[in-house]
Backbone as CSV, one residue per row, in Angstrom:
resi,resn,N_x,N_y,N_z,CA_x,CA_y,CA_z,C_x,C_y,C_z
1,UNK,43.208,31.700,-27.005,42.872,31.798,-25.501,41.509,31.031,-25.118
2,UNK,41.307,29.711,-24.714,40.666,29.029,-24.057,40.306,27.254,-23.901
3,UNK,39.657,26.888,-22.960,39.808,26.128,-22.321,39.176,24.711,-22.294
4,UNK,37.949,25.156,-23.337,36.635,24.242,-22.919,36.406,23.406,-23.990
5,UNK,35.934,22.396,-24.091,36.031,21.398,-25.688,35.575,21.918,-26.957
6,UNK,34.258,22.767,-26.737,34.138,23.938,-27.924,35.221,25.143,-28.709
7,UNK,36.151,25.434,-27.443,37.682,26.017,-27.942,38.399,25.020,-28.584
8,UNK,38.724,23.719,-28.782,38.916,23.022,-29.416,38.787,23.314,-30.926
9,UNK,37.533,23.436,-31.253,36.816,23.147,-32.778,37.178,24.332,-33.407
10,UNK,37.595,25.315,-32.430,37.033,26.727,-33.130,39.261,26.974,-33.082
11,UNK,39.956,25.976,-32.590,41.497,26.611,-33.150,41.550,25.578,-33.735
12,UNK,40.831,23.886,-34.105,41.143,23.402,-35.343,41.114,24.598,-36.480
13,UNK,39.765,24.930,-36.295,39.378,25.502,-37.396,40.518,27.132,-38.094
14,UNK,40.894,27.625,-37.338,41.620,28.639,-37.274,42.713,27.573,-37.510
15,UNK,43.542,26.366,-37.629,44.783,26.126,-38.234,44.762,25.708,-39.382
16,UNK,43.695,24.801,-40.241,43.059,24.842,-40.955,43.407,25.954,-42.130
17,UNK,42.530,26.808,-41.371,42.865,28.081,-42.510,43.849,28.783,-42.947
18,UNK,45.496,28.043,-42.288,46.203,28.760,-42.478,46.279,30.151,-41.041
19,UNK,46.166,30.003,-40.162,46.135,31.353,-39.732,47.494,30.851,-38.764
20,UNK,47.939,32.233,-38.687,49.728,31.783,-37.786,49.412,32.039,-36.534
21,UNK,49.616,31.270,-35.685,49.164,31.067,-34.390,50.224,30.792,-33.714
22,UNK,50.694,31.713,-32.660,52.537,31.836,-31.994,51.982,31.294,-30.849
23,UNK,50.823,30.882,-30.574,50.694,30.495,-29.170,49.630,30.486,-28.606
24,UNK,48.745,29.420,-27.473,47.778,29.230,-26.902,47.724,29.060,-25.455
25,UNK,46.437,29.845,-25.796,46.508,30.306,-23.825,45.323,29.033,-22.998
26,UNK,45.671,28.533,-21.939,45.108,27.743,-21.830,44.909,27.857,-19.757
27,UNK,44.021,27.148,-19.631,43.678,26.984,-17.905,44.533,26.366,-17.650
28,UNK,44.987,26.213,-15.844,46.229,25.050,-15.551,45.052,23.664,-15.414
29,UNK,45.882,22.719,-15.180,45.283,21.652,-14.760,44.998,21.566,-13.443
30,UNK,43.583,21.046,-13.080,42.598,21.236,-12.534,42.072,19.594,-11.609
31,UNK,42.274,19.624,-10.368,41.775,17.958,-9.806,40.794,17.912,-9.745
32,UNK,40.477,16.980,-10.143,38.683,16.432,-10.190,38.397,15.165,-10.133
33,UNK,37.044,14.670,-9.456,36.889,13.405,-9.047,37.022,13.530,-7.840
34,UNK,36.560,11.908,-7.404,37.046,11.713,-6.031,38.057,11.456,-5.373
35,UNK,38.703,11.027,-6.674,40.475,10.996,-6.502,41.380,12.360,-6.811
36,UNK,40.222,13.391,-6.832,40.704,14.597,-7.051,42.466,14.284,-8.064
37,UNK,42.600,14.243,-8.944,43.251,13.202,-9.961,43.209,14.609,-11.167
38,UNK,44.125,15.350,-11.714,44.622,16.846,-12.139,43.962,16.304,-13.703
39,UNK,43.605,16.805,-14.469,42.256,16.747,-15.305,43.080,18.110,-16.147
40,UNK,43.943,17.826,-17.537,44.072,18.859,-18.502,43.307,19.362,-19.201
41,UNK,43.532,20.394,-19.732,42.334,21.181,-20.720,41.738,20.516,-21.862
42,UNK,41.200,20.678,-22.230,41.140,19.800,-23.403,41.470,20.846,-24.684
43,UNK,42.203,21.665,-24.420,42.841,22.224,-25.701,44.350,22.448,-25.321
44,UNK,44.752,21.958,-23.836,46.191,22.260,-23.915,46.487,20.142,-24.710
45,UNK,44.803,19.436,-24.334,44.910,17.807,-24.780,45.244,18.045,-26.236
46,UNK,44.823,18.677,-26.678,44.556,19.098,-28.178,46.524,19.254,-29.113
47,UNK,46.602,20.651,-28.140,47.816,20.690,-28.187,48.953,20.004,-28.366
48,UNK,48.848,18.539,-27.805,50.100,17.636,-27.865,49.785,17.795,-29.474
49,UNK,48.771,16.947,-30.307,48.731,16.914,-31.848,48.985,17.428,-32.848
50,UNK,49.900,18.998,-32.152,50.097,19.598,-33.168,51.107,20.327,-32.603
51,UNK,52.134,21.225,-33.769,53.260,21.940,-33.413,52.947,23.290,-32.215
52,UNK,52.325,23.591,-32.029,51.521,24.583,-31.019,52.014,24.585,-29.507
53,UNK,52.751,25.539,-29.433,52.899,25.587,-27.769,52.025,26.469,-27.264
54,UNK,51.728,25.904,-26.260,50.815,27.012,-24.929,50.997,27.173,-23.385
55,UNK,50.938,27.933,-23.252,51.043,28.518,-21.924,49.367,28.071,-21.111
56,UNK,50.084,28.170,-19.519,48.686,28.144,-18.843,49.260,28.980,-17.795
57,UNK,48.026,29.903,-17.198,48.348,30.612,-16.005,46.776,30.775,-15.239
58,UNK,47.215,31.532,-14.254,45.734,31.104,-13.157,44.749,31.980,-13.252
59,UNK,45.749,32.977,-13.419,45.339,35.246,-13.730,45.573,35.417,-14.924
60,UNK,44.462,35.630,-15.959,44.898,37.273,-16.814,45.488,37.669,-16.663
61,UNK,45.179,38.542,-15.777,45.629,39.860,-15.032,47.422,39.933,-14.260
62,UNK,47.664,38.551,-14.109,48.525,38.512,-13.466,50.280,38.108,-14.549
63,UNK,51.244,38.696,-13.749,52.795,39.073,-14.601,53.286,37.149,-14.616
64,UNK,53.120,35.901,-14.492,53.166,34.636,-14.786,52.936,34.080,-15.454
65,UNK,52.997,33.528,-16.680,52.656,32.058,-17.403,54.003,31.041,-16.887
66,UNK,53.015,29.750,-16.994,53.375,28.429,-16.493,53.673,28.043,-17.947
């Protein structure tokens, strides 16, 4: 579970340590800047270069993941 840049370093270390990672949970894309363009989390962007699957959710206590 993680969203910011520092979580990417931890996730990368886990991958290199041969941990069995079955999935990654991160925050959904959020609008940012003047144009309110959607920005994805650093963790989500990192997952694109790996075989990891990721899920996003607005609320950890909620029943739904996207």
